[in-house]
C-alpha positions, 0 to 999 in steps of 0.5 A, spaced: 653 166 117 657 161 114 662 166 112 665 173 113 669 177 108 673 182 113 677 188 111 682 191 117 685 197 116 690 201 121 697 199 122 697 192 120 702 191 115 709 189 118 707 188 125 706 180 124 698 181 123 698 176 118 701 170 122 697 173 128 690 172 124 693 165 122 694 162 129 687 165 131 684 162 125 687 155 127 685 156 135 678 158 133 677 153 128 676 158 122 678 156 115 679 161 109 685 165 108 689 172 110 692 176 105 695 183 104 691 188 100 696 194 099 693 198 104 689 193 108 689 186 110 683 182 107 681 176 111 676 170 108 673 167 115 669 160 114 666 157 120 660 156 124 657 162 127 660 161 134 667 160 131 666 166 127 664 171 133 670 168 137 674 170 131 672 177 130 672 178 138 680 175 138 682 179 132 681 186 136 682 183 143 689 179 142 692 183 136 700 184 136 703 189 140 705 193 134 699 193 131 693 198 131 687 197 128 683 203 126 677 199 122 674 192 121 669 192 116 665 185 116 661 183 110 657 176 111 658 171 105 656 164 104 662 160 102 663 153 102 667 149 107 675 150 106 680 145 108 685 149 111 686 157 113 692 159 109 696 166 108 696 167 101 700 171 096 699 179 097 695 184 092 696 191 091 689 192 089 686 193 096 683 199 099 685 205 103 686 207 110 692 202 112 699 205 114 706 203 114 709 201 121 715 205 124 721 202 126 722 200 133 727 198 138 730 190 138 725 186 143 728 182 149 728 175 146 732 178 140 737 181 145 737 175 148 739 171 142 745 176 140 748 175 147 747 168 147 754 164 145 750 158 143 745 162 138 747 162 131 745 170 131 750 171 137 753 178 136 749 179 129 747 186 129 741 185 124 737 180 128 730 182 128 723 178 129 716 180 127 715 184 134 721 189 133 726 192 128 727 196 121 720 197 118 719 203 114 726 205 113 727 198 109 720 199 105 720 201 098 712 200 096 706 196 099 704 191 100 709 189 105 712 183 103 720 182 103 720 183 095 718 190 096 723 191 101 731 192 101 731 185 104 730 182 097 737 183 096 739 178 101 735 171 099 734 167 106 738 161 107 735 154 109 734 155 116 732 162 116 727 160 111 724 154 115 723 160 121 719 164 116 715 159 114 713 156 121 707 158 123 709 157 131 715 161 130 716 168 132 719 170 125 713 167 121 713 172 115 717 177 119 720 180 112 727 182 115 729 175 117 736 174 116 742 171 120 750 172 119 749 166 113 745 170 109 743 177 111 747 184 111 754 185 114 758 191 117 765 193 114 770 198 117 773 203 113 779 207 115 779 213 110 777 210 104 781 203 106 777 197 108 780 195 114 781 187 114 778 185 121 774 179 124 769 183 128 768 190 125 763 192 130 768 191 136 774 194 132 770 200 131 768 201 138 776 200 140 777 206 136 772 210 140 775 208 146 782 210 143 779 217 142 777 217 135 771 219 131 767 214 128 761 214 123 756 209 124 751 207 119 744 205 122 737 203 121 735 210 118 741 214 117 748 215 120 751 218 126 758 221 128 760 218 134 765 219 139 767 218 146 764 223 152 770 227 153 771 234 152 777 234 148 775 229 143 768 232 142 772 239 141 775 235 135 769 233 133 766 240 133 772 242 129 771 237 124 764 237 123 764 245 123 759 245 129 762 250 134 755 250 138 750 245 136 748 241 142 750 233 141 745 228 143 749 222 147 747 214 147 748 211 154 747 204 155 741 204 160 737 208 165 743 207 171 748 211 166 743 216 164 742 218 171 749 220 172 748 225 166 741 228 167 736 228 172 730 224 170 723 224 172 718 218 171 715 220 165 722 221 162 724 214 164 718 211 160 720 215 154 727 213 154 725 206 155 719 205 150 719 201 144 720 208 140 726 210 143 727 217 142 732 222 144 729 226 150 731 233 152 733 232 160 736 236 165 743 236 165 748 234 171 755 237 172 758 230 170 755 231 163 761 233 158 760 241 158 762 241 150 756 236 148 751 241 150 755 248 151 751 253 155 745 249 156 741 246 162 739 240 158 742 235 154 739 230 149 739 222 151 737 216 148 738 209 149 740 203 145 735 201 140 738 196 135 742 190 136 748 194 133 748 199 139 747 193 144 753 190 141 757 196 141 756 197 149 758 190 150 765 191 147 766 197 152 766 199 159 764 206 157 757 209 159 756 212 153 758 216 146 756 222 143 751 220 137 750 226 133 746 226 126 752 225 120 750 231 115 752 237 112 749 243 114 742 244 111 743 237 107 740 230 108 743 225 113 747 220 110 744 214 108 749 211 103 755 207 105 759 210 099 757 218 101 759 216 109 766 214 107 767 220 102 765 225 107 771 226 111 768 227 117 770 221 121 777 217 122 773 211 121 767 209 118 762 203 120 758 202 114 753 196 112 750 194 105 743 194 106 739 199 102 736 205 107 730 206 103 727 211 107 731 216 111 729 217 118 733 221 124 732 220 131 726 223 134 727 228 139 722 230 145 722 233 151 716 233 157 712 240 158 707 241 163 707 233 165 706 231 157 711 229 152 712 234 146 715 233 140 721 237 138 722 232 132 718 227 130 721 222 126 724 215 127 719 210 132 713 215 130 714 216 122 710 214 118 704 213 123 699 218 123 697 223 128 691 222 131 687 229 132 682 229 138 677 233 134 674 232 128 675 239 125 681 243 128 687 247 126 694 244 125 700 248 125 706 244 122 713 245 122 717 241 116 724 239 117 727 236 111 732 231 113 
């Protein structure tokens, strides 16, 4: 076999799959191309039989951590030797079967960048790479290319473009690539008035520490945030007209989480997973009573975006209330103008990147030693649910939000 035309379906868009295929082809001596095909990835691999076998073996064995391959279809083809392997322009004429990737938490490498004063992305809340960050929330249509996401509003600067086009860079074809010079930005409002500050995130955290309520626009919607203080939480409840609804809290890490709740090993794994859900856990007495009044459980999550980690860099607090900002029975706010106009908060920390697909925080609890969904959303959606049997009855509860 001198060549193979390969179609790969699964979670193969928005997870660095094409850059991975490019590097694998270079390693195994394959020429040809790889391209997005709307709902799949198409590969033309040309080389000797041994090289193609090595390429096919590595395709599934070494796939990127966020990828999930459901099927690999291989059709032998006789092709002339090509001079190189390249990533070619995407097409929307592909087959079915691929799914868009969910949003996942910031990776350790990007986290190191935002904490390094010598790095150009130091303190930048939209720092991501091919292994982390926003995916589903910024996608408008397939194939997953920058032009089909809300990042099309932010043309890359020369340095970001260099990273994006460098095959050995971890931002090679990472569509949300940006930096302070060319990417989205945050702004702080007091009421409807724009607050003139150098660092809106740091200023917003200062207001939280003062006991103010701050609306925080994030990756898939908006949170109402406050200090973990019963007096402040009571004011949030009155402002939000939620006298009894339990609020989730975001804490800086597992050590802080253990101050407010008893955590099992499986609950710790869920909290620190790439998906970073809210986990309903056994509440301790140190947890403010009005966060989850009358309940034995409390919903806890860890930071999952660069913004959240930066917020904790600017405070000594162990955590904040982080509850979804929406009117009863209505969608969570995703537009900066509506967040500012809502009147729920004293201050609003909003950004200028369009949220194309609203996602709330996922909520799980451990039942009988296994995770069980209370709400399946950010970190999991739109990834399909894999059924254990070919034919089985499924009962679904739908929540619009």
